C-alpha positions in Angstrom: -87.9 126.1 97.1 -86.2 122.8 97.0 -83.0 122.1 95.1 -85.0 120.3 92.4 -87.5 123.1 92.1 -84.7 125.6 91.9 -83.1 123.7 89.0 -86.4 123.4 87.2 -87.1 127.1 87.7 -83.6 128.0 86.5 -84.0 125.9 83.3 -87.5 127.3 82.7 -87.0 131.0 83.5 -83.4 131.9 83.3 -81.6 129.7 80.8 -83.7 130.8 77.9 -82.4 134.4 78.5 -78.8 133.4 78.1 -78.4 134.8 74.6 -79.8 138.2 75.7 -77.6 138.1 78.9 -74.5 137.4 76.8 -75.3 140.2 74.5 -75.9 142.6 77.5 -72.5 141.6 79.0 -70.6 141.9 75.7 -72.1 145.3 75.2 -71.3 146.6 78.7 -68.0 145.0 79.5 -64.7 145.8 77.7 -62.8 142.6 78.3 -64.3 139.8 76.2 -62.3 137.2 78.0 -64.3 137.9 81.2 -67.8 137.5 79.7 -68.3 133.7 80.4 -67.0 134.2 84.0 -69.4 137.1 84.4 -72.3 135.0 83.2 -71.5 132.3 85.7 -71.2 134.8 88.5 -74.6 136.3 87.5 -76.1 132.8 87.5 -74.6 132.1 90.9 -76.1 135.3 92.4 -79.5 134.6 90.8 -79.6 131.0 92.1 -78.5 132.0 95.6 -81.2 134.7 95.8 -83.9 132.5 94.2 -83.1 129.7 96.7 -84.2 132.1 99.4 -87.2 133.5 97.5 -88.0 133.2 93.8 -88.2 136.6 92.1 -91.6 137.6 90.7 -90.0 138.9 87.5 -87.1 136.6 86.6 -86.0 138.6 83.5 -85.8 141.9 85.3 -84.1 140.2 88.2 -81.5 138.6 85.9 -80.6 141.9 84.2 -80.6 143.9 87.4 -78.2 141.3 88.9 -76.0 141.5 85.9 -75.9 145.3 86.1 -75.1 145.2 89.8 -72.3 142.7 89.2 -70.7 144.9 86.6 -71.0 147.9 88.9 -69.3 145.8 91.7 -66.5 144.8 89.3 -65.9 148.4 88.2 -65.8 149.6 91.8 -63.4 146.8 92.8 -61.1 147.7 89.9 -60.9 151.3 91.0 -59.6 150.4 94.5 -55.9 150.5 94.8 -54.6 148.6 97.9 -52.0 150.5 99.8 -49.6 147.6 99.6 -49.7 148.0 95.8 -48.1 151.4 96.0 -44.5 151.2 97.0 -43.9 154.9 96.8 -46.6 157.0 98.5 -45.5 160.0 96.5 -46.9 158.3 93.5 -50.4 158.8 94.9 -50.0 162.6 94.6 -51.6 163.2 97.9 -52.0 166.9 98.7 -49.3 168.0 101.2 -50.0 170.2 104.2 -47.3 172.7 103.1 -47.6 175.1 100.2 -46.0 174.1 96.9 -43.6 176.2 94.7 -46.6 177.8 92.9 
């Protein structure tokens, strides 16, 4: 698919779904300030994939991509870098020795 064809495909198949995508993102993401950035990230992923091979079912592909992006964001938010914890005791890691109980 050429860049011109990708643009035409996006305008024809994906852009009309924007209202439904925004509703989906607003319903499934707590921080409303992130919604437009999420939309752009979904569009980027969809275009990158479609440049390799256009999906057979653009609507399903768009919403699956949005769902996967939200899952990735939740997973990323749950990771605590070790540098962020100045006191390892704050992690409440189980010790090898028995406690007072």
